[in-house]
C-alpha positions in Angstrom: 0.0 0.0 0.0 1.0 3.6 -0.6 1.6 5.6 2.6 0.3 9.1 2.4 2.5 11.5 4.3 0.8 14.7 5.4 2.8 17.8 5.7 2.3 20.4 8.3 0.8 23.7 7.2 2.8 26.9 7.3 2.5 29.3 10.1 1.7 32.8 9.2 4.9 34.1 10.9 7.2 32.0 8.7 8.9 33.7 5.8 7.4 31.1 3.4 4.0 32.4 4.2 4.7 36.1 3.4 2.2 37.9 1.3 5.1 39.0 -1.0 7.7 36.3 -0.9 9.7 38.1 -3.6 9.9 41.0 -1.0 8.5 43.7 -3.3 7.2 46.6 -1.3 3.5 47.1 -1.1 3.6 50.9 -1.2 0.4 52.8 -1.2 2.0 55.4 -3.4 4.3 53.6 -6.0 6.5 55.9 -8.0 8.0 55.6 -11.5 11.4 53.9 -11.3 12.2 53.9 -15.0 11.1 52.9 -18.5 11.9 50.2 -21.0 10.5 49.1 -24.4 9.0 45.7 -25.0 9.7 43.6 -28.1 7.1 45.5 -30.1 8.5 48.9 -29.2 5.8 49.8 -26.8 6.9 51.7 -23.7 6.7 50.0 -20.3 6.9 51.8 -16.9 8.8 50.1 -14.1 7.4 51.0 -10.7 8.9 51.2 -7.3 6.6 48.4 -6.1 8.2 46.0 -8.6 5.3 45.9 -11.0 5.3 47.1 -14.6 2.6 48.6 -16.9 2.5 49.3 -20.6 2.1 53.0 -21.5 0.8 53.1 -25.1 -0.1 56.3 -26.9 -2.9 55.3 -29.2 -5.3 58.2 -29.6 -8.2 58.6 -29.1 -8.3 55.6 -26.7 -5.1 56.2 -24.9 -3.6 59.7 -25.0 -0.1 59.6 -23.5 1.9 61.7 -25.9 4.5 62.4 -23.2 5.6 58.7 -23.4 7.0 59.4 -26.9 9.3 62.3 -25.7 12.5 61.2 -23.8 12.6 64.5 -21.8 9.0 64.1 -20.6 9.6 60.4 -19.7 12.7 61.4 -17.7 10.6 64.1 -15.9 8.2 61.4 -14.7 10.8 59.3 -12.9 10.2 59.6 -9.1 6.6 60.8 -9.6 3.7 58.9 -8.1 1.9 56.4 -10.3 -1.2 54.4 -9.5 -0.3 50.7 -9.8 -3.3 48.6 -11.0 -1.7 45.4 -9.7 -1.3 46.8 -6.2 -4.8 48.2 -6.2 -6.2 44.7 -6.8 -5.0 43.5 -3.4 -4.5 39.8 -2.5 -5.7 37.1 -4.9 -7.1 35.1 -2.0 -8.8 35.9 1.3 -6.3 33.7 3.1 -3.5 36.0 2.0 -4.7 39.0 3.9 -2.9 40.2 7.0 
């Protein structure tokens, strides 16, 4: 017969059960850390929380002409930026603190 070995569950105070095991900050006010381009040439903002977001200028749906200008992108570094990923909160009720 096959013996089923049960493993103990993780305690909330152990590092393995951290809400953010990759140790990204969960800042309420993430800031722009920098920019990069994806394989298709679209601009992507890197945020201080560790997340990224595409910033496309496709009028009339998305009007972000500043993304196309290097000086205006540089001026945005360090500025607050609403992170959609952080705003979603935990994926699961058991991840809350």
